[in-house]
N, C-alpha and C positions, 0 to 999 in steps of 0.2 A: 632569274631562276623560274623555271616552269612551275605552273600550279601542280601541287601533288594530287595524285589519284585519290578519289574518295571511295570509301567502302562503308556500307551500313551493316552494323552488327545488331542482332536481335537478342534481347534478353529473354530469360524464361517467363517473364511477365508479358511478353509480347511487345514491349516497348522497343523502338528502334533508335539506335544511336549512330551518328555520323562521325567517322574517323578519317583523318588525313594519313595516307600511306607514304612512307619514306624508306629508302634503302637502309639496311642495317649499317650503323656507324654514323648516321646523321647526327649532328650536334644540335641540341635544342636550347632554347632560352629557359631561364630559371622560373618557370611557371608550374603550377599544379595541374595535374591531368591524370587521365585514365589511359592506359596503353595496352596494346596487343602485340605479342610477339608472333610473327607470321612465317609461314613457310609458303612461297609461291608454288602452286601446282602447275604441272606441265600442261594440264588441260584447260588452265585458266582459273582465276580466283585464288583463294588462299586457305590454308589450314591455320587455325588458331592454336598455337602452341602454349600460350600463357596470357592470362588477363591479370593486370596489376594496376596499382594507382600509387602516385607519388605526389609529394608537395613540391618537387623540384625536378622537372624533366631534363634539366642540364646535367644531372649526375650521370656519370658514364654507365651505360648499360653493359659494357664489357666486364665490369666488376660485379655484375648482378650475382646473387646467391644461387640462382638456378642456371647460370651460364652453361655448366656442363650439360644440362638437359637441352638447352637451346642448341648447343653445338651438335650433340648426338642426333637431334631431330631436324637438323638442316635449316635453321632460321635464315631468313633472307631479308625480311622487312620489319619495320615496326610501325604501327598505326598509333596515332595519338589524338586525343580528344581533350582540349584544354578545359579545365574545370577548377576553379579556385577553392570551392567549398569542399572541405574534407568530408563531411557527412554525405554530400552528394556523390563524391567520388567513390566512397565505400559502397553506397547503395548501387551505383552502376557496376562496379566491380563484381559485387555479389550476384546481381541479376545476370550479367554475362557469363560468369563462372558456372552458374547453376545451369545455363542453357548449353554451353559448349563443353563443359567438363574437360578443360584443356589438359593435354598430357603432362605438361610441366607444372601444373598447379598442385599436384598431389604431394 
């Protein structure tokens, strides 16, 4: 399997976080992490539709409570950053949400 694309997301604090990008529908291991629901832009790069965190990335994202918003906004990819510590995940999620103000986080 090819190495996933890497993207860097910047929090409101200015801190940078590296994520691995996968096509929507990818199955993950049962690890904690922060994730970004993305839409690939025709001009390159991605729009951040949602920032979230979970204790188990293996849970299906197709059953997500914001799935309708993801579908309406054309989600194409998911980016993940593995992080086992819940307190750290919540801080990263807040920092990124405050910077990107994603459409589906409201």
